C-alpha positions in Angstrom: -70.6 -30.3 63.6 -72.9 -31.0 65.8 -73.4 -30.4 69.7 -74.8 -33.2 71.0 -78.3 -32.0 71.7 -80.5 -35.0 70.4 -78.0 -37.3 72.4 -78.7 -35.3 75.8 -82.3 -35.3 75.4 -83.0 -39.0 74.5 -80.2 -40.1 77.4 -82.0 -37.5 79.9 -85.7 -38.9 78.6 -84.9 -42.4 79.3 -83.0 -42.2 82.6 -85.7 -40.1 84.2 -88.4 -42.5 83.4 -86.4 -45.0 84.9 -85.5 -43.4 88.2 -87.9 -42.9 91.1 -86.3 -39.1 91.6 -86.3 -37.8 88.2 -85.3 -34.5 89.6 -81.8 -35.7 90.5 -80.9 -36.5 86.9 -78.1 -35.0 85.3 -77.1 -35.7 81.9 -74.1 -33.3 80.9 -72.7 -33.6 77.0 -69.1 -33.0 76.4 -66.9 -33.1 73.2 -64.6 -35.8 73.1 -62.8 -34.9 69.8 -64.2 -33.6 66.5 -67.1 -35.9 65.9 -67.5 -37.5 69.5 -68.9 -36.8 72.6 -69.3 -38.3 76.1 -72.4 -38.2 77.7 -72.2 -38.2 81.7 -75.1 -39.4 83.5 -75.4 -38.5 87.4 -78.6 -40.1 89.5 -79.2 -40.2 93.1 -77.2 -42.9 94.8 -80.5 -44.6 95.6 -81.6 -44.7 91.8 -78.0 -45.8 90.3 -78.8 -49.6 90.4 -82.0 -49.0 88.5 -80.2 -47.1 85.8 -77.3 -49.8 85.5 -79.7 -52.7 86.0 -78.7 -56.3 86.4 -75.4 -57.5 85.1 -75.5 -53.8 83.4 -78.4 -54.8 80.8 -80.1 -51.1 81.1 -77.1 -49.4 81.0 -76.2 -51.3 77.8 -79.7 -50.3 76.1 -79.1 -46.5 77.1 -75.7 -47.0 75.8 -77.6 -48.5 72.3 -79.8 -45.8 72.1 -77.5 -43.2 72.9 -75.3 -44.2 69.8 -78.4 -44.3 67.3 -78.9 -40.8 68.6 -75.5 -39.9 67.5 -75.6 -41.6 64.6 -78.4 -38.8 63.8 -75.9 -36.3 64.5 -73.1 -37.7 62.7 -71.5 -38.2 66.6 -69.5 -41.3 68.2 -71.3 -41.6 71.5 -69.8 -42.7 74.8 -72.0 -43.0 77.7 -70.9 -42.9 81.4 -72.7 -43.1 84.6 -71.1 -41.5 87.4 -72.0 -41.5 91.4 
């Protein structure tokens, strides 16, 4: 079983490219079952709007890429954006 390292790397990289303050980006991947993980993304409050995007489009795109990365590891992936 995989531990979500690819998912963590991909989500961290994408998020850091979007925000103004890349040093505040934190991505934690936690197990959510035998073949599932949850990636929790935290950024500075001022950057959260950029990460979510208009009508959630950027967040939806990040989730899509994270799911593709999870497929590489055989995992189901869920991404949550936390304040």
